[in-house]
C-alpha positions, 0 to 999 in steps of 0.5 A: 117847412116843406121840401119840394123838388126843383121840377115841382117848384117850376110846375107849381110856383103860383101855388107855392107863392100863395102858400108863402104869402100865408107863412109857409116856407119851402126848401127846393132840392135838386138831385136830392140836395137843398139848393134854395129856400122860398120864404116871405120877404118880410121874414128875413132878419139881419144883424142890423135889424137885431141891433135896432131891436136890442138898442132900446133894451136895458143892459144885461145884469152880470148874472144873466150875461154869465148864464148866456156865456155858459149856454153859448159855450155849451152849444158850441162845445164839441159834443163828441170829446173822444173824436180826437183820441 
């Protein structure tokens, strides 16, 4: 993913769109802050698309489901336990 300023994006939009058509993604910044992303329209995913993709799969076995739960808790756990001390 490339990062460009809003000024650059406005001056080079046709070239950026060609790059996006070839799979590149851009983050556009204004005053140093990210304000937009430009990516292929087909690259967005939705919860509905995920549900449709998973609908035909067999259910998870108990061990795999437990492992996924453990991994999720590790990812969402506060990595700095002494923050509130």
